[in-house]
KOLTILUM-479167 format. One record per residue: residue in one letter; residue number from 1; y, x, z of N, C-alpha, C in turn. Coordinates in nm, 3 decimals. Example, Ala and Ser with C-alpha at 12.3 -4.5 7.8 and 13.67 -1.06 7.14 Angstrom:
BEGIN
REC; resn; resi; n.yy; n.xx; n.zz; ca.yy; ca.xx; ca.zz; c.yy; c.xx; c.zz
REC; a; 1; -0.569; 1.319; 0.780; -0.450; 1.230; 0.780; -0.330; 1.320; 0.780
REC; s; 2; -0.225; 1.285; 0.708; -0.106; 1.367; 0.714; 0.003; 1.290; 0.787
END
This chain:
BEGIN
REC; resn; resi; n.yy; n.xx; n.zz; ca.yy; ca.xx; ca.zz; c.yy; c.xx; c.zz
REC; m; 1; -1.824; -1.235; 3.893; -1.639; -1.157; 3.858; -1.571; -1.250; 3.844
REC; k; 2; -1.582; -1.365; 3.725; -1.529; -1.408; 3.683; -1.461; -1.532; 3.763
REC; y; 3; -1.573; -1.591; 3.865; -1.507; -1.675; 3.954; -1.422; -1.626; 4.067
REC; i; 4; -1.428; -1.531; 4.087; -1.325; -1.460; 4.153; -1.186; -1.485; 4.101
REC; v; 5; -1.131; -1.454; 3.970; -1.058; -1.450; 3.919; -1.019; -1.580; 3.896
REC; l; 6; -1.079; -1.667; 3.857; -1.065; -1.809; 3.816; -1.016; -1.852; 3.968
REC; f; 7; -1.067; -1.802; 4.081; -1.031; -1.885; 4.232; -0.896; -1.793; 4.251
REC; g; 8; -0.855; -1.694; 4.202; -0.712; -1.629; 4.231; -0.604; -1.678; 4.133
REC; v; 9; -0.649; -1.727; 4.045; -0.545; -1.774; 3.950; -0.536; -1.919; 4.008
REC; l; 10; -0.596; -2.004; 4.031; -0.579; -2.129; 4.085; -0.536; -2.134; 4.226
REC; l; 11; -0.513; -1.999; 4.314; -0.465; -2.012; 4.424; -0.318; -1.962; 4.413
REC; v; 12; -0.296; -1.887; 4.287; -0.131; -1.840; 4.288; -0.077; -2.002; 4.201
REC; v; 13; -0.173; -2.070; 4.145; -0.081; -2.199; 4.100; -0.069; -2.267; 4.185
REC; y; 14; -0.172; -2.311; 4.284; -0.113; -2.399; 4.445; -0.017; -2.362; 4.464
REC; l; 15; 0.010; -2.203; 4.496; 0.111; -2.140; 4.610; 0.240; -2.168; 4.540
REC; v; 16; 0.244; -2.169; 4.379; 0.372; -2.177; 4.322; 0.410; -2.326; 4.334
REC; w; 17; 0.321; -2.454; 4.288; 0.337; -2.569; 4.272; 0.385; -2.606; 4.438
REC; r; 18; 0.359; -2.548; 4.553; 0.373; -2.586; 4.698; 0.539; -2.556; 4.707
REC; h; 19; 0.551; -2.418; 4.652; 0.693; -2.348; 4.711; 0.787; -2.417; 4.656
REC; q; 20; 0.777; -2.481; 4.499; 0.864; -2.585; 4.420; 0.901; -2.669; 4.490
REC; r; 21; 0.785; -2.751; 4.512; 0.802; -2.903; 4.594; 0.879; -2.853; 4.718
REC; r; 22; 0.850; -2.788; 4.797; 0.954; -2.763; 4.925; 1.078; -2.733; 4.895
REC; t; 23; 1.101; -2.652; 4.787; 1.266; -2.631; 4.732; 1.324; -2.744; 4.689
REC; e; 24; 1.273; -2.820; 4.600; 1.281; -2.928; 4.542; 1.316; -3.021; 4.676
REC; g; 25; 1.276; -3.054; 4.766; 1.320; -3.129; 4.890; 1.372; -3.057; 4.996
REC; s; 26; 1.384; -2.991; 5.008; 1.544; -2.928; 5.080; 1.647; -2.930; 5.002
REC; g; 27; 1.704; -2.975; 4.896; 1.784; -2.953; 4.843; 1.894; -3.070; 4.837
REC; t; 28; 1.852; -3.184; 4.919; 1.915; -3.274; 4.946; 1.851; -3.320; 5.100
REC; p; 29; 1.924; -3.341; 5.210; 1.913; -3.333; 5.331; 1.831; -3.489; 5.355
REC; p; 30; 1.734; -3.510; 5.464; 1.736; -3.656; 5.465; 1.846; -3.734; 5.519
REC; a; 31; 1.820; -3.844; 5.514; 1.949; -3.918; 5.547; 1.934; -3.963; 5.702
REC; p; 32; 2.028; -3.956; 5.792; 1.988; -3.970; 5.911; 1.975; -4.101; 5.958
REC; a; 33; 1.880; -4.087; 6.064; 1.838; -4.235; 6.119; 1.950; -4.296; 6.202
REC; q; 34; 1.932; -4.430; 6.125; 2.018; -4.535; 6.208; 1.956; -4.548; 6.339
REC; p; 35; 2.057; -4.540; 6.429; 2.082; -4.565; 6.575; 1.991; -4.719; 6.587
REC; a; 36; 1.911; -4.767; 6.686; 1.877; -4.887; 6.714; 1.970; -4.995; 6.764
REC; a; 37; 1.997; -5.120; 6.724; 2.096; -5.173; 6.815; 2.081; -5.175; 6.927
REC; l; 38; 2.211; -5.220; 6.989; 2.174; -5.218; 7.138; 2.142; -5.380; 7.160
REC; a; 39; 2.088; -5.380; 7.263; 2.005; -5.512; 7.296; 2.146; -5.581; 7.354
REC; q; 40; 2.163; -5.729; 7.348; 2.293; -5.792; 7.386; 2.210; -5.878; 7.478
REC; d; 41; 2.309; -5.961; 7.578; 2.275; -6.073; 7.632; 2.293; -6.183; 7.565
REC; m; 42; 2.174; -6.279; 7.582; 2.148; -6.404; 7.462; 2.209; -6.504; 7.547
REC; v; 43; 2.266; -6.583; 7.521; 2.261; -6.709; 7.629; 2.262; -6.877; 7.517
REC; r; 44; 2.231; -6.952; 7.561; 2.180; -7.089; 7.503; 2.277; -7.196; 7.504
REC; c; 45; 2.317; -7.254; 7.425; 2.423; -7.376; 7.409; 2.358; -7.483; 7.458
REC; p; 46; 2.393; -7.522; 7.568; 2.319; -7.660; 7.630; 2.339; -7.785; 7.542
REC; v; 47; 2.427; -7.803; 7.448; 2.454; -7.895; 7.361; 2.323; -7.918; 7.238
REC; c; 48; 2.317; -7.805; 7.170; 2.229; -7.840; 7.087; 2.119; -7.708; 7.097
REC; a; 49; 2.127; -7.640; 7.205; 1.987; -7.540; 7.215; 1.993; -7.461; 7.144
REC; l; 50; 2.084; -7.376; 7.108; 2.108; -7.290; 6.965; 2.116; -7.163; 7.071
REC; h; 51; 2.039; -7.017; 7.059; 2.064; -6.916; 7.117; 2.154; -6.824; 7.042
REC; l; 52; 2.240; -6.750; 7.122; 2.299; -6.664; 7.034; 2.336; -6.584; 7.112
REC; p; 53; 2.417; -6.462; 7.084; 2.472; -6.336; 7.159; 2.586; -6.385; 7.248
REC; r; 54; 2.625; -6.331; 7.374; 2.746; -6.385; 7.465; 2.835; -6.314; 7.415
REC; a; 55; 2.885; -6.261; 7.355; 2.992; -6.185; 7.304; 3.056; -6.287; 7.132
REC; e; 56; 2.930; -6.379; 7.123; 2.990; -6.479; 6.994; 3.022; -6.603; 7.011
REC; a; 57; 2.972; -6.651; 7.173; 2.964; -6.771; 7.220; 3.080; -6.789; 7.295
REC; v; 58; 3.125; -6.923; 7.277; 3.249; -6.987; 7.326; 3.247; -7.035; 7.489
REC; a; 59; 3.309; -6.975; 7.568; 3.311; -7.002; 7.715; 3.363; -7.150; 7.769
REC; g; 60; 3.295; -7.199; 7.839; 3.321; -7.322; 7.860; 3.426; -7.315; 8.044
REC; g; 61; 3.454; -7.425; 8.072; 3.515; -7.382; 8.210; 3.414; -7.410; 8.296
REC; d; 62; 3.312; -7.450; 8.269; 3.209; -7.473; 8.384; 3.114; -7.317; 8.405
REC; g; 63; 3.188; -7.232; 8.337; 3.072; -7.134; 8.337; 2.953; -7.102; 8.227
REC; r; 64; 2.950; -7.215; 8.177; 2.840; -7.260; 8.071; 2.892; -7.162; 7.966
REC; f; 65; 2.807; -7.119; 7.841; 2.870; -7.090; 7.672; 2.810; -7.183; 7.592
REC; y; 66; 2.920; -7.210; 7.515; 2.843; -7.286; 7.372; 2.884; -7.193; 7.248
REC; c; 67; 2.805; -7.267; 7.159; 2.792; -7.228; 7.008; 2.939; -7.206; 6.957
REC; s; 68; 3.021; -7.331; 6.969; 3.119; -7.348; 6.868; 3.218; -7.438; 6.987
REC; p; 69; 3.347; -7.459; 6.940; 3.461; -7.492; 7.012; 3.404; -7.675; 7.012
REC; e; 70; 3.386; -7.728; 6.894; 3.300; -7.841; 6.929; 3.232; -7.890; 7.036
REC; h; 71; 3.129; -7.820; 7.029; 3.047; -7.844; 7.157; 3.077; -7.844; 7.291
REC; r; 72; 3.172; -7.726; 7.286; 3.243; -7.698; 7.462; 3.313; -7.834; 7.487
REC; v; 73; 3.357; -7.890; 7.363; 3.450; -8.026; 7.417; 3.356; -8.169; 7.447
REC; a; 74; 3.248; -8.151; 7.354; 3.125; -8.242; 7.369; 3.107; -8.300; 7.469
REC; p; 75; 3.061; -8.439; 7.509; 3.029; -8.496; 7.646; 2.884; -8.422; 7.723
END
């Protein structure tokens, strides 16, 4: 009989503990997930072989992309 009472007390303690943990966690909502960065086209500078996003590259007159204005005018 005392084992049944002991089991009941332990069960009640466990249920109270679990309920408190759930209510503590729900007080502050989790931070929203950061969206993954979108893929960008990468280009290679023909002078130094550096790869960089097309949006950051300097376009040359010949259709090539360069990493800097200095490399665009370099021979």
